[in-house]
ZADO-1210 file (C-alpha; in nm, 4 decimals, padded with zeros to 6 digits):
<atoms>
<atom x="01.0501" y="07.4423" z="00.8186" code="MET" pos="1"/>
<atom x="00.9156" y="07.3536" z="01.1561" code="PHE" pos="2"/>
<atom x="00.8198" y="07.5664" z="01.4929" code="THR" pos="3"/>
<atom x="01.0604" y="07.4148" z="01.7420" code="GLY" pos="4"/>
<atom x="00.7627" y="07.2687" z="01.9493" code="ILE" pos="5"/>
<atom x="00.8603" y="06.9179" z="02.0341" code="VAL" pos="6"/>
<atom x="00.5769" y="06.6465" z="01.9307" code="GLU" pos="7"/>
<atom x="00.7414" y="06.3670" z="02.1046" code="GLU" pos="8"/>
<atom x="01.0624" y="06.2150" z="02.2435" code="VAL" pos="9"/>
<atom x="01.1844" y="05.9038" z="02.0227" code="GLY" pos="10"/>
<atom x="01.4413" y="05.6509" z="02.0607" code="ARG" pos="11"/>
<atom x="01.7427" y="05.5603" z="01.8376" code="VAL" pos="12"/>
<atom x="01.7081" y="05.2357" z="01.7393" code="LEU" pos="13"/>
<atom x="02.0385" y="05.1895" z="01.5457" code="SER" pos="14"/>
<atom x="02.2781" y="05.4057" z="01.4097" code="PHE" pos="15"/>
<atom x="02.5139" y="05.2448" z="01.1237" code="SER" pos="16"/>
<atom x="02.7855" y="05.4195" z="00.9508" code="ARG" pos="17"/>
<atom x="02.8349" y="05.4167" z="00.5689" code="GLN" pos="18"/>
<atom x="03.1376" y="05.5659" z="00.4354" code="ALA" pos="19"/>
<atom x="03.0992" y="05.9591" z="00.4769" code="ASP" pos="20"/>
<atom x="02.6986" y="05.9400" z="00.5822" code="SER" pos="21"/>
<atom x="02.5109" y="05.7181" z="00.8525" code="ALA" pos="22"/>
<atom x="02.1767" y="05.5273" z="00.8477" code="ARG" pos="23"/>
<atom x="01.9648" y="05.6528" z="01.1685" code="LEU" pos="24"/>
<atom x="01.6356" y="05.4262" z="01.2669" code="VAL" pos="25"/>
<atom x="01.4641" y="05.6078" z="01.5535" code="ILE" pos="26"/>
<atom x="01.1490" y="05.4506" z="01.7427" code="GLN" pos="27"/>
<atom x="00.8567" y="05.6899" z="01.7178" code="ALA" pos="28"/>
<atom x="00.4940" y="05.6998" z="01.7606" code="LYS" pos="29"/>
<atom x="00.3447" y="06.0645" z="01.7153" code="CYS" pos="30"/>
<atom x="00.5406" y="06.1830" z="01.4067" code="VAL" pos="31"/>
<atom x="00.4282" y="05.8335" z="01.1893" code="LEU" pos="32"/>
<atom x="00.0624" y="05.9268" z="01.2018" code="GLU" pos="33"/>
<atom x="00.0536" y="06.0620" z="00.8721" code="ASP" pos="34"/>
<atom x="00.4080" y="06.0867" z="00.6896" code="ILE" pos="35"/>
<atom x="00.5036" y="05.9613" z="00.4052" code="LYS" pos="36"/>
<atom x="00.8487" y="05.9033" z="00.2171" code="GLN" pos="37"/>
<atom x="01.0277" y="06.1752" z="00.1686" code="GLY" pos="38"/>
<atom x="00.8797" y="06.3851" z="00.4166" code="ASP" pos="39"/>
<atom x="01.1184" y="06.6447" z="00.6543" code="SER" pos="40"/>
<atom x="01.1308" y="06.5762" z="01.0348" code="VAL" pos="41"/>
<atom x="01.3413" y="06.7581" z="01.2911" code="ASN" pos="42"/>
<atom x="01.5705" y="06.5320" z="01.4942" code="VAL" pos="43"/>
<atom x="01.7538" y="06.6966" z="01.7528" code="ASP" pos="44"/>
<atom x="01.7288" y="07.0276" z="01.5847" code="GLY" pos="45"/>
<atom x="01.8489" y="06.8855" z="01.2408" code="VAL" pos="46"/>
<atom x="01.5805" y="06.8403" z="00.9529" code="CYS" pos="47"/>
<atom x="01.6014" y="06.5438" z="00.7916" code="GLN" pos="48"/>
<atom x="01.4352" y="06.3484" z="00.4950" code="THR" pos="49"/>
<atom x="01.2190" y="06.0190" z="00.5659" code="ILE" pos="50"/>
<atom x="01.3397" y="05.6992" z="00.3303" code="ILE" pos="51"/>
<atom x="01.1345" y="05.4474" z="00.5000" code="SER" pos="52"/>
<atom x="00.8828" y="05.3602" z="00.7615" code="PHE" pos="53"/>
<atom x="00.6869" y="05.1136" z="00.9489" code="ASP" pos="54"/>
<atom x="00.4350" y="05.1090" z="01.2348" code="LEU" pos="55"/>
<atom x="00.6881" y="05.2103" z="01.4990" code="GLU" pos="56"/>
<atom x="00.9803" y="05.3611" z="01.3661" code="SER" pos="57"/>
<atom x="01.1196" y="05.5767" z="01.0368" code="PHE" pos="58"/>
<atom x="01.4621" y="05.5844" z="00.8811" code="THR" pos="59"/>
<atom x="01.6873" y="05.8698" z="00.7562" code="VAL" pos="60"/>
<atom x="02.0051" y="05.9131" z="00.6046" code="ASP" pos="61"/>
<atom x="02.2293" y="06.1636" z="00.7716" code="THR" pos="62"/>
<atom x="02.4741" y="06.3396" z="00.5533" code="LEU" pos="63"/>
<atom x="02.8667" y="06.4175" z="00.5875" code="ALA" pos="64"/>
<atom x="02.7947" y="06.8081" z="00.6981" code="GLU" pos="65"/>
<atom x="02.5284" y="06.7023" z="00.9459" code="SER" pos="66"/>
<atom x="02.7768" y="06.4418" z="01.1126" code="LEU" pos="67"/>
<atom x="03.0211" y="06.7170" z="01.1102" code="LYS" pos="68"/>
<atom x="02.8192" y="07.0055" z="01.2268" code="LYS" pos="69"/>
<atom x="02.5444" y="06.8449" z="01.4646" code="THR" pos="70"/>
<atom x="02.5484" y="06.5896" z="01.7395" code="THR" pos="71"/>
<atom x="02.3543" y="06.3699" z="01.5065" code="LEU" pos="72"/>
<atom x="02.6828" y="06.1681" z="01.4632" code="GLY" pos="73"/>
<atom x="02.7325" y="06.0723" z="01.8401" code="ASN" pos="74"/>
<atom x="02.4050" y="05.9003" z="01.8890" code="LEU" pos="75"/>
<atom x="02.3778" y="05.5448" z="02.0118" code="ARG" pos="76"/>
<atom x="02.1107" y="05.2945" z="02.0781" code="HIS" pos="77"/>
<atom x="01.8387" y="05.4336" z="02.2852" code="GLY" pos="78"/>
<atom x="01.9207" y="05.7748" z="02.3119" code="ASP" pos="79"/>
<atom x="01.6606" y="06.0289" z="02.3322" code="PRO" pos="80"/>
<atom x="01.5904" y="06.2445" z="02.0557" code="VAL" pos="81"/>
<atom x="01.3443" y="06.5716" z="02.0287" code="ASN" pos="82"/>
<atom x="01.1295" y="06.4862" z="01.6986" code="LEU" pos="83"/>
<atom x="00.8995" y="06.7372" z="01.5105" code="GLU" pos="84"/>
<atom x="00.6799" y="06.7184" z="01.1907" code="ARG" pos="85"/>
<atom x="00.7510" y="06.9951" z="00.9362" code="ALA" pos="86"/>
<atom x="00.4754" y="07.2609" z="00.9836" code="LEU" pos="87"/>
<atom x="00.1751" y="07.2477" z="00.7789" code="ARG" pos="88"/>
<atom x="00.0346" y="07.5693" z="00.6282" code="PRO" pos="89"/>
<atom x="-00.2752" y="07.5568" z="00.8271" code="ASP" pos="90"/>
<atom x="-00.0869" y="07.5031" z="01.1573" code="SER" pos="91"/>
<atom x="-00.0993" y="07.7460" z="01.4695" code="ARG" pos="92"/>
<atom x="00.2592" y="07.9140" z="01.4823" code="MET" pos="93"/>
<atom x="00.3180" y="07.7985" z="01.8543" code="GLY" pos="94"/>
<atom x="00.7428" y="07.8935" z="01.8659" code="GLY" pos="95"/>
<atom x="00.8980" y="08.0544" z="01.6119" code="HIS" pos="96"/>
<atom x="01.0756" y="07.9717" z="01.2416" code="PHE" pos="97"/>
<atom x="01.3211" y="07.6877" z="01.2731" code="VAL" pos="98"/>
<atom x="01.4657" y="07.5624" z="00.9649" code="GLN" pos="99"/>
<atom x="01.6466" y="07.2748" z="01.1038" code="GLY" pos="100"/>
<atom x="01.9716" y="07.4312" z="00.9731" code="HIS" pos="101"/>
<atom x="02.2131" y="07.3721" z="01.2582" code="VAL" pos="102"/>
<atom x="02.4507" y="07.6619" z="01.3215" code="SER" pos="103"/>
<atom x="02.6927" y="07.5128" z="01.5462" code="CYS" pos="104"/>
<atom x="02.7024" y="07.2619" z="01.8438" code="THR" pos="105"/>
<atom x="02.6915" y="07.4591" z="02.2150" code="VAL" pos="106"/>
<atom x="02.8115" y="07.3309" z="02.5675" code="ARG" pos="107"/>
<atom x="02.5467" y="07.3394" z="02.8584" code="ILE" pos="108"/>
<atom x="02.7319" y="07.5395" z="03.1554" code="LEU" pos="109"/>
<atom x="02.4511" y="07.5116" z="03.4020" code="GLU" pos="110"/>
<atom x="02.1340" y="07.3248" z="03.4481" code="MET" pos="111"/>
<atom x="01.9677" y="07.4674" z="03.7399" code="ARG" pos="112"/>
<atom x="01.6029" y="07.3862" z="03.8989" code="LYS" pos="113"/>
<atom x="01.4617" y="07.6421" z="04.1081" code="THR" pos="114"/>
<atom x="01.1100" y="07.5213" z="04.2234" code="GLY" pos="115"/>
<atom x="00.8944" y="07.5248" z="03.8781" code="ASN" pos="116"/>
<atom x="01.1659" y="07.7134" z="03.6971" code="ASN" pos="117"/>
<atom x="01.4627" y="07.5336" z="03.5010" code="THR" pos="118"/>
<atom x="01.7516" y="07.7463" z="03.4041" code="TYR" pos="119"/>
<atom x="01.9461" y="07.6252" z="03.1199" code="LEU" pos="120"/>
<atom x="02.2865" y="07.7980" z="03.0371" code="THR" pos="121"/>
<atom x="02.4805" y="07.7585" z="02.7178" code="VAL" pos="122"/>
<atom x="02.7911" y="07.8949" z="02.5917" code="GLU" pos="123"/>
<atom x="02.7555" y="08.0167" z="02.2355" code="ILE" pos="124"/>
<atom x="03.0894" y="08.0942" z="01.9944" code="PRO" pos="125"/>
<atom x="03.1147" y="08.4874" z="01.9497" code="GLU" pos="126"/>
<atom x="03.0202" y="08.4541" z="01.5700" code="GLU" pos="127"/>
<atom x="02.6702" y="08.3087" z="01.6480" code="HIS" pos="128"/>
<atom x="02.6557" y="08.5293" z="01.9487" code="LEU" pos="129"/>
<atom x="02.5817" y="08.8362" z="01.7212" code="ARG" pos="130"/>
<atom x="02.2080" y="08.6846" z="01.6634" code="CYS" pos="131"/>
<atom x="02.1086" y="08.6646" z="01.9991" code="CYS" pos="132"/>
<atom x="01.9113" y="08.9069" z="02.2017" code="VAL" pos="133"/>
<atom x="01.7572" y="08.8952" z="02.4985" code="PRO" pos="134"/>
<atom x="01.3894" y="08.8118" z="02.4603" code="GLU" pos="135"/>
<atom x="01.4674" y="08.6891" z="02.1485" code="GLY" pos="136"/>
<atom x="01.4364" y="08.3377" z="02.0163" code="SER" pos="137"/>
<atom x="01.6893" y="08.0279" z="01.9632" code="ILE" pos="138"/>
<atom x="01.6477" y="07.6725" z="01.8867" code="ALA" pos="139"/>
<atom x="01.8028" y="07.3936" z="02.1197" code="LEU" pos="140"/>
<atom x="01.8067" y="07.0483" z="02.0019" code="ASP" pos="141"/>
<atom x="01.5033" y="07.1751" z="01.7771" code="GLY" pos="142"/>
<atom x="01.3206" y="07.3279" z="02.0828" code="ILE" pos="143"/>
<atom x="01.2315" y="07.6886" z="02.0565" code="SER" pos="144"/>
<atom x="01.3610" y="07.8944" z="02.3716" code="LEU" pos="145"/>
<atom x="01.3362" y="08.2699" z="02.4397" code="THR" pos="146"/>
<atom x="01.6728" y="08.3780" z="02.5705" code="ILE" pos="147"/>
<atom x="01.6283" y="08.5279" z="02.9498" code="ALA" pos="148"/>
<atom x="01.9768" y="08.6639" z="02.9709" code="GLN" pos="149"/>
<atom x="02.3182" y="08.6929" z="02.8069" code="ILE" pos="150"/>
<atom x="02.6523" y="08.7446" z="02.9817" code="LYS" pos="151"/>
<atom x="02.9380" y="08.7498" z="02.7887" code="GLY" pos="152"/>
<atom x="02.9272" y="08.4249" z="02.5724" code="ASN" pos="153"/>
<atom x="02.6944" y="08.2870" z="02.8628" code="ALA" pos="154"/>
<atom x="02.2762" y="08.2883" z="02.7106" code="VAL" pos="155"/>
<atom x="02.0528" y="08.1430" z="02.9537" code="ARG" pos="156"/>
<atom x="01.7091" y="08.0495" z="02.8818" code="ALA" pos="157"/>
<atom x="01.4262" y="07.9764" z="03.1534" code="ASN" pos="158"/>
<atom x="01.2382" y="07.6358" z="03.0858" code="ILE" pos="159"/>
<atom x="00.8919" y="07.6108" z="03.1689" code="ILE" pos="160"/>
<atom x="00.7892" y="07.2661" z="03.3227" code="PRO" pos="161"/>
<atom x="00.5518" y="07.1741" z="03.0116" code="ALA" pos="162"/>
<atom x="00.8916" y="07.1864" z="02.7884" code="THR" pos="163"/>
<atom x="01.0849" y="07.0180" z="03.0450" code="LEU" pos="164"/>
<atom x="00.8483" y="06.7158" z="03.0547" code="ALA" pos="165"/>
<atom x="00.7867" y="06.7224" z="02.6701" code="ALA" pos="166"/>
<atom x="01.1525" y="06.7078" z="02.5378" code="ALA" pos="167"/>
<atom x="01.4712" y="06.5556" z="02.5793" code="SER" pos="168"/>
<atom x="01.5913" y="06.8397" z="02.7987" code="LEU" pos="169"/>
<atom x="01.5318" y="06.6359" z="03.0893" code="ARG" pos="170"/>
<atom x="01.8022" y="06.3787" z="03.0194" code="TYR" pos="171"/>
<atom x="02.0355" y="06.6649" z="02.9786" code="LYS" pos="172"/>
<atom x="02.3175" y="06.7924" z="03.2421" code="GLN" pos="173"/>
<atom x="02.5974" y="07.0464" z="03.2491" code="ALA" pos="174"/>
<atom x="02.8699" y="06.9275" z="02.9870" code="GLY" pos="175"/>
<atom x="02.6468" y="06.7818" z="02.7504" code="ASP" pos="176"/>
<atom x="02.6491" y="06.9379" z="02.4058" code="LEU" pos="177"/>
<atom x="02.3201" y="07.0665" z="02.2116" code="MET" pos="178"/>
<atom x="02.2815" y="07.1612" z="01.8784" code="ASN" pos="179"/>
<atom x="02.1991" y="07.5391" z="01.8315" code="LEU" pos="180"/>
<atom x="02.0181" y="07.7421" z="01.5370" code="GLU" pos="181"/>
<atom x="02.0245" y="08.0841" z="01.5670" code="THR" pos="182"/>
<atom x="01.6810" y="08.2919" z="01.4473" code="ASP" pos="183"/>
<atom x="01.6898" y="08.2933" z="01.0635" code="ILE" pos="184"/>
<atom x="01.5893" y="08.6568" z="01.0228" code="LEU" pos="185"/>
<atom x="01.8965" y="08.7772" z="01.2582" code="GLY" pos="186"/>
<atom x="02.1100" y="08.6076" z="01.0340" code="ARG" pos="187"/>
<atom x="01.9161" y="08.7603" z="00.7408" code="TYR" pos="188"/>
<atom x="01.9842" y="09.1121" z="00.9291" code="VAL" pos="189"/>
<atom x="02.3472" y="09.0542" z="01.0458" code="GLU" pos="190"/>
<atom x="02.4229" y="08.9733" z="00.6841" code="ASN" pos="191"/>
<atom x="02.2558" y="09.2367" z="00.4999" code="LEU" pos="192"/>
<atom x="02.3786" y="09.4913" z="00.7401" code="LEU" pos="193"/>
<atom x="02.7333" y="09.3354" z="00.6983" code="SER" pos="194"/>
<atom x="02.7097" y="09.3889" z="00.3003" code="SER" pos="195"/>
<atom x="02.6148" y="09.7469" z="00.3313" code="ALA" pos="196"/>
<atom x="02.8881" y="09.8365" z="00.6019" code="ALA" pos="197"/>
<atom x="03.1626" y="09.6800" z="00.3606" code="LYS" pos="198"/>
<atom x="03.0385" y="09.8740" z="00.0758" code="SER" pos="199"/>
<atom x="03.0647" y="10.1952" z="00.2676" code="MET" pos="200"/>
<atom x="03.3967" y="10.0827" z="00.4265" code="GLY" pos="201"/>
<atom x="03.3127" y="10.0308" z="00.7469" code="LEU" pos="202"/>
<atom x="03.4110" y="09.7820" z="00.9765" code="SER" pos="203"/>
<atom x="03.3276" y="09.7279" z="01.3912" code="PHE" pos="204"/>
<atom x="03.6764" y="09.8996" z="01.4563" code="GLU" pos="205"/>
<atom x="03.6011" y="10.1920" z="01.2804" code="ARG" pos="206"/>
<atom x="03.2585" y="10.2361" z="01.4608" code="LEU" pos="207"/>
<atom x="03.3926" y="10.1916" z="01.7941" code="GLU" pos="208"/>
<atom x="03.6556" y="10.4613" z="01.6522" code="GLU" pos="209"/>
<atom x="03.3728" y="10.7146" z="01.5930" code="LEU" pos="210"/>
<atom x="03.2126" y="10.6361" z="01.9157" code="GLY" pos="211"/>
<atom x="02.9585" y="10.3929" z="01.8899" code="TYR" pos="212"/>
<atom x="02.9549" y="10.0580" z="02.1190" code="LYS" pos="213"/>
</atoms>
């Protein structure tokens, strides 16, 4: 479990494919302070397990499902990545509950800066849009963000300068892909309501027929 508050931006030292997996070595500093083998670390929104580390870097094995569903398979030497250690029971909860289980990748439609405000707009597929609500939480590349606006499939967040400075967002531009994790609470609610609706023979189409929009 994570909070979506990025601790530092690391750099990819090496990325090597191994059949249906990959070995990823990341240069870091802050997240190395108290880690041990087997610990979880959030890498650009993806929960990974540390298999080894030294004074300047750590190594993880990224498996097939993560390579297929996330941007980790596109990483190259020198790329910046957001890093966060797993949440401790005595830690303050500064962001929201982030699991590191990516829903899908989404494309940046716009990165626009106006004064101290940076507006990030991404396009979210319909099946994941249902778990997004204005003023609700999403995680993009492991960053906890508040949804400011939803127009169609376009979801906009307003980024504060501190987040922009602390995360890899400052290297992003329109057209880039990001890892999306929708709020786990919203996903549970959707699943429970969908199961209940099916048991009662309801559907979105039937609800519309009854006058619900």
